C-alpha positions, 0 to 999 in steps of 0.5 A: 298279645301284651300278656305274650310279650311280658312272658316272653320279656320275662323268659329272656331276662331269666335266660340271660341273667346267669350270663350277666351274673357270670360276667360280673362275677369274673370281672369282680374276681379279676379286679380284686386279684389284679389290685392286690399286685399294686401299691394299696395306698396308690391304689385307694387313691386312684380308686377314690378318684375313679368312684368320685367321677363315675358316681354321679352317673349312677342312680345311687347318687340321687338317693345319696343326695336325697338322704343327705338333704333330708338328714341335714336340712340346715346344710346348703346344696354345696355342702351336700355335694361336698359330703357326697363326693366324700362318700364316693371317695370313701367307697373307692378307697374301701374297694381298693382296701378290700383287695389288700384286707389281709395286710391293712391292719398295721398296729404296733403297740410298742411304736404306735406313732409308726402304725397305720392304726390309731387306738385311743387309750380308752379303747385299749382299756375296753377291748382288754375288758372284753377279751379278759372278762370271760363273758360274751358280748354283742358288738355293732358296727356301721358302713362307716369309714372301712367297715371290714377292719373291725373284724380284723382288729378283733382277730389281731388282738386276740378277741374271739369273735363271730361275725354276721355278714351278708353273701353277695347275690352273685355266686362267683363274686361271693367266692373271692370275697369270702376267700379274702374275708377268711384270712384273718376275720374269725368266725364268719356266719352268713345271713340266713334263716338259721344264722340267729341260732348260730349266733345265740350258740356262739354267745352261749359258748362265751364268744363275741358276736358282731354285726352291721346294724344301719341298714333298712330291714323289711321286718324291722322295728321302728326307730328314729334316725335323723328325725325320721322313722325307718326300720332297724334289724332287731336281731341284736336286741333279740339275741340279747333276750336269750343271752344277757351280755354287754353291748358295745359299738365299734367304728374304724374311721379315716384319718389324714395321711392314710391312717385309721382310728379304731374306737370301741364305744362305752357299753350301750345299756339295753332298755328294759320293760317294767318286768326286766325284759329286754325292750327290742324296739327301745334297745335298737333305738339306743343303738341307732342313736349311737350310729346317728352320732357317729355319722354326724361326726363323719357324714362323708364316711357313711354309705348314704347310697342306699334307701335308709328310709322307705 
């Protein structure tokens, strides 16, 4: 009887899943398209208030609180709650900005004081070096600030970039998201079994390959992150074994007044074995250490809501 009940429940779940995904997909499409009709800054403020209000109703709120408490044992419960509220606010702003992705990047080199994007002089120098040296490069980023903007920055300033991304599980939502991303974000490669081959070819052709590297990866290499062991996706280091090239990190963080600062890190040196081969685990630890430094500086702008440690 129990077996029959479980089988029946599974069939019902499988039957209603497409309908549920269709509803979510339709809502996603409607929300993104409707949001484009409204002022992007006012909408970002509104979305931030909404997500800060409803965020605590989701299980991700507990995950975020547990992550923050473990990562910052020296912080008081009040400090943790303040950071967590900022995390939800950042997520809301990100959602609103995503709908306006094709015109969020506002930077005029002639009048930087009037631009929405602030770019430090050293980042200008490093970017020019990447763009003009004729070499490929690997660029990593994190779910920090607005993590969609680095790809926009590359295209806006003439950098030939290929970006690895993960498709949403819901096909309808994926279509509208890909439609928005395709406007000014370079060559997009979806995460799949053949993605490493495509990315290696891009590097071999002299392009710059970018990817997010801050989430838990089932078959990853072990790294230390905030004093705790976790798994990092080794793809970046494995690509480096195939095409030797520089590694840089990029982050775009929020500033007061609805502005952003874009920063490109100095080259992150690959860790190598005694025979000169790229040490995959050691290199991913070096990258992860850069990420941790960024997050410690702006903890309320990182996406603490996923299970980074398992």
